[in-house]
C-alpha positions as a Markdown table, in Angstrom:
| # | Residue | x | y | z |
|---|---|---|---|---|
| 1 | Met | 108.0 | 139.8 | 121.3 |
| 2 | Leu | 107.9 | 142.2 | 118.4 |
| 3 | Glu | 105.9 | 145.4 | 118.4 |
| 4 | Pro | 102.6 | 145.4 | 116.5 |
| 5 | Ser | 103.9 | 148.1 | 114.1 |
| 6 | His | 106.8 | 145.9 | 113.1 |
| 7 | Asn | 104.9 | 144.4 | 110.2 |
| 8 | Asp | 104.7 | 147.8 | 108.6 |
| 9 | Glu | 108.5 | 147.7 | 108.2 |
| 10 | Leu | 108.5 | 144.6 | 106.0 |
| 11 | Pro | 110.0 | 145.3 | 102.6 |
| 12 | Ala | 107.7 | 145.5 | 99.6 |
| 13 | Ile | 107.1 | 142.4 | 97.6 |
| 14 | Pro | 108.8 | 142.7 | 94.2 |
| 15 | Gly | 106.7 | 142.1 | 91.0 |
| 16 | Lys | 108.0 | 138.6 | 90.4 |
| 17 | Arg | 106.1 | 135.4 | 89.9 |
| 18 | Tyr | 108.2 | 133.0 | 92.0 |
| 19 | Phe | 110.5 | 133.6 | 95.0 |
| 20 | Thr | 113.1 | 131.3 | 96.5 |
| 21 | Ile | 113.0 | 130.4 | 100.2 |
| 22 | Gly | 115.9 | 132.8 | 100.8 |
| 23 | Glu | 114.1 | 135.7 | 99.2 |
| 24 | Val | 110.9 | 135.0 | 101.1 |
| 25 | Ser | 113.0 | 134.8 | 104.3 |
| 26 | Asp | 114.3 | 138.3 | 103.6 |
| 27 | Leu | 110.9 | 139.7 | 102.6 |
| 28 | Cys | 109.1 | 138.3 | 105.7 |
| 29 | Leu | 112.0 | 138.7 | 108.2 |
| 30 | Val | 111.7 | 135.0 | 109.1 |
| 31 | Lys | 114.5 | 132.4 | 108.9 |
| 32 | Pro | 114.3 | 129.6 | 106.3 |
| 33 | His | 113.9 | 126.8 | 108.8 |
| 34 | Val | 110.9 | 128.6 | 110.3 |
| 35 | Leu | 109.3 | 128.7 | 106.8 |
| 36 | Arg | 109.9 | 125.0 | 106.4 |
| 37 | Tyr | 108.3 | 124.4 | 109.8 |
| 38 | Trp | 105.3 | 126.5 | 109.0 |
| 39 | Glu | 104.7 | 124.5 | 105.8 |
| 40 | Gln | 104.2 | 121.5 | 108.0 |
| 41 | Glu | 101.9 | 123.4 | 110.4 |
| 42 | Phe | 99.8 | 125.4 | 108.0 |
| 43 | Pro | 98.0 | 123.6 | 105.1 |
| 44 | Gln | 97.6 | 126.9 | 103.3 |
| 45 | Leu | 101.3 | 127.0 | 102.6 |
| 46 | Lys | 102.1 | 124.9 | 99.5 |
| 47 | Pro | 105.1 | 126.2 | 97.7 |
| 48 | Val | 105.8 | 124.7 | 94.3 |
| 49 | Lys | 108.7 | 122.2 | 94.4 |
| 50 | Arg | 110.9 | 121.8 | 91.4 |
| 51 | Arg | 114.3 | 120.3 | 90.6 |
| 52 | Gly | 116.1 | 118.9 | 93.6 |
| 53 | Asn | 113.1 | 119.6 | 95.8 |
| 54 | Arg | 113.7 | 123.4 | 95.7 |
| 55 | Arg | 110.8 | 125.5 | 96.9 |
| 56 | Tyr | 109.4 | 128.3 | 94.9 |
| 57 | Tyr | 106.8 | 130.5 | 96.6 |
| 58 | Gln | 104.3 | 132.6 | 94.8 |
| 59 | Arg | 103.0 | 136.1 | 95.8 |
| 60 | Gln | 100.0 | 134.7 | 97.6 |
| 61 | Asp | 102.3 | 132.4 | 99.6 |
| 62 | Val | 104.4 | 135.5 | 100.7 |
| 63 | Ile | 101.2 | 137.3 | 101.7 |
| 64 | Met | 100.1 | 134.3 | 103.7 |
| 65 | Ile | 103.5 | 134.0 | 105.4 |
| 66 | Arg | 103.3 | 137.6 | 106.4 |
| 67 | Gln | 99.8 | 137.0 | 107.8 |
| 68 | Ile | 101.0 | 134.0 | 109.8 |
| 69 | Arg | 104.0 | 136.0 | 111.0 |
| 70 | Ser | 101.7 | 138.8 | 112.2 |
| 71 | Leu | 99.4 | 136.4 | 114.0 |
| 72 | Leu | 102.2 | 134.6 | 115.8 |
| 73 | Tyr | 104.7 | 137.4 | 116.5 |
| 74 | Asp | 102.5 | 140.6 | 116.7 |
| 75 | Gln | 99.2 | 139.3 | 117.9 |
| 76 | Gly | 100.5 | 136.6 | 120.2 |
| 77 | Tyr | 98.6 | 133.6 | 118.7 |
| 78 | Thr | 99.9 | 130.1 | 119.2 |
| 79 | Ile | 100.5 | 127.9 | 116.2 |
| 80 | Gly | 97.2 | 126.1 | 116.8 |
| 81 | Gly | 95.3 | 129.4 | 117.3 |
| 82 | Ala | 96.8 | 130.9 | 114.2 |
| 83 | Arg | 95.9 | 127.7 | 112.2 |
| 84 | Gln | 92.3 | 127.9 | 113.4 |
| 85 | Arg | 92.1 | 131.6 | 112.7 |
| 86 | Leu | 93.3 | 131.1 | 109.1 |
| 87 | Ser | 91.1 | 128.1 | 108.4 |
| 88 | Gly | 87.9 | 129.6 | 109.9 |
| 89 | Asp | 85.5 | 132.1 | 108.4 |
| 90 | Glu | 87.4 | 134.9 | 110.1 |
| 91 | Ala | 90.2 | 134.4 | 107.5 |
| 92 | Lys | 88.0 | 135.8 | 104.8 |
| 93 | Asp | 87.5 | 139.0 | 106.7 |
| 94 | Asp | 91.0 | 139.3 | 108.0 |
| 95 | Glu | 92.0 | 142.9 | 108.1 |
| 96 | Thr | 95.7 | 142.2 | 108.2 |
| 97 | Gln | 95.7 | 140.6 | 104.8 |
| 98 | Tyr | 93.8 | 143.5 | 103.2 |
| 99 | Lys | 96.2 | 146.0 | 104.8 |
| 100 | Gln | 99.2 | 144.2 | 103.4 |
| 101 | Leu | 97.6 | 144.0 | 99.9 |
| 102 | Ile | 96.8 | 147.7 | 99.9 |
| 103 | Arg | 100.3 | 148.6 | 101.1 |
| 104 | Gln | 101.8 | 146.5 | 98.4 |
| 105 | Met | 99.6 | 148.0 | 95.7 |
| 106 | Ile | 100.6 | 151.5 | 96.9 |
| 107 | Val | 104.3 | 150.7 | 96.6 |
| 108 | Glu | 103.8 | 149.2 | 93.1 |
| 109 | Leu | 101.8 | 152.2 | 91.9 |
| 110 | Glu | 104.4 | 154.6 | 93.3 |
| 111 | Asp | 107.1 | 152.6 | 91.4 |
| 112 | Leu | 105.1 | 152.8 | 88.3 |
| 113 | Leu | 104.6 | 156.5 | 88.7 |
| 114 | Lys | 108.3 | 157.0 | 89.1 |
| 115 | Glu | 108.9 | 155.1 | 85.9 |
| 116 | Leu | 106.3 | 157.1 | 84.0 |
| 117 | Lys | 107.9 | 160.4 | 85.1 |
| 118 | Ala | 111.4 | 159.3 | 84.1 |
């Protein structure tokens, strides 16, 4: 089991529109086969599929995957419990998602500041 603070060590999400399954795997520290399994278990995960059935995830998918990862690995939920948590009213108030969004915004603003100073 991973420590609860492990989610803080996830890399920042780059400012791209679409991500491949390999990129999402690296960003969320989860193997690609786990992502494909989670797509079957969580109806919220719907990556765009293009040529050759290739998956392309959007930013909100990456944030959702990080939230699922946190529920399963850090908070000890089962797949069923995490699915219930995400589909219920609690999902709207979920602190984890807000923290991730704020952390991501801070990283993007710091990058922008560096560019402006250069």
